[in-house]
N, C-alpha and C positions, 0 to 999 in steps of 0.2 A: 377610609382612605389608608392605603398601605404605607408603611414607613420604609425608608430606604434601609437595606441590609447593611450592617456594619461589618468591618473586617477586610480581609484581602480582596483586592479588585477581582471581579469575575474573570476578566481576561487573563490575569496572572494565574488564577486557579486553573483555568483551562490549560495554559501553557505548562504549568508544573505537573499537572496530571498527565499530559501527553509525554513530557520528558520522562516521568517515572515509568510510564508504560513502555516507552522505547528502550529505556535502560534494561528493564526486565526482559523484554523481547530479545534484545541483543545477547543478554546473558544466557537465555534459553537456547538460542541458536548456536552460541559458542559451545555450550555443553554438548550439543548434537554434532559438533564438528563443522558447523556452518558459520564460523566467525568470518569477519571481514566483508560482510555484505555491504554494498554501497547504499547511499541514501535513496537513489532512484530505483534500486533493484525491485523493491516490492511493487512499485507502480508498473514496471515492465512485466513482472510475473503475472500480475492481474490482467494486464492488457493482452498477454499472449496465452493466457490460460485456456480460453475456449476456441481461439482461432489463430492461425498463422497470419502475420502481417508483414508488409514491406517496411523498410526503415521510414519511408515517407508517411505511410499510414500510422506507424507508431508515433512519429513526430506530431502528427495532427492530433492523435488521441491524447498525447501528453501535453500538448500546447507548447512545444519547443521547436526550435529550428531543426531542419533535416540534419544539419551538421552536428548539432548537440545530440540528437538521437543516435547518429552514427557513432559518435564518441562513446556514448553509454553502451551501445551494443558491442562495439569492439572491446571495450573493457570487460563486459560480461562474457564475451566469447573467450577471452584470455583466461577467465576464471571458470570456464566450462559450465556456464549457467544458461547460455543461449547458443544456438547454432543457426547457420544459414543453409538453405537448400534452394535449388532452382525452382522457380514458379512454373508448374506444368502448363499454365495458361499463357505465360509470357516469358519466353526464353531470356529476355533481357533483365528480368527482375529476379530477385532472390527473396525468399520468404524466411522470416524469423520464427524459430520455434524454441520452446524450453527444452533443455537437455534433461535427462533423468535427474541430474544433480539440481537443476533449477526447479524441477517439479518437487523434489524432496524438500528443498528450502521452502517452497510455497506451502506444501502440506504441513511442515513443521510450524511455520508462522501461523497458519490458520488454526492449528491445534492449540497453539499458545493463546490466540485470541479467545477461543472457546473456554479454555481453562481460566483465563484471567476474568472473564465475565462470570463464570461459575463461582469463582472465589468471591467476587463482589456480592453475588447473590447470597452466599453463605454468611458473609460478614455484615451486609447491610439489609438483606431481605429482598425478595423479588419485587415488591412494590417500589422500593427506592431505586433499584436498578432500572426498572421499567420506566420510571419517571425521568431518570438521567438519559436513557436511550431516546425517549420521546423528545426531550429537549435538544439533544445533539442532532437527531434527525431533522428537527425543525430548522435549526441553525444551518445544517448542511444543505437542506433544500433551498432555503432563502438566500444564503450567502455563498455557500461552497461551490455552487455551479459556476461561478465566475473564475474560480481557481482551477487551472487546467488539470493539475494532478488529481484534484478531488473530482472534478467534472468527469474525468475518465471513468470513474466508478459508476456513474449514472448513465453512461451511454450504452 
């Protein structure tokens, strides 16, 4: 029979680890001249990475209202991260696309993700990191699909 692990609560450890990751990510982006990115920007970057979407489609992907998505997009447009263009199939609609600056931010963030994981492999070993990744994927599949911003990565 396994004994209960002692120490900091598992959920607190997950939260602290995520906070540390985000702090390092933001510092890295700041060094690259990409400071000031909003909390929702990464979700929008990923949603628009492979395809253009309307604001309504983006709202559905992110699990937010059309109005909330519109506010996020307007803010990102003002920061030159997202642009709108006419939809060639529907003259009434406008498609959202990442600007070159938005693509640069996404590339930099993805590079940081890879470097962060590589550093963990050096510090903890590949087996430990593989076990953590497996556990996080399990939790993400079983619980995360209910969270719209997380679910958007599985669609």
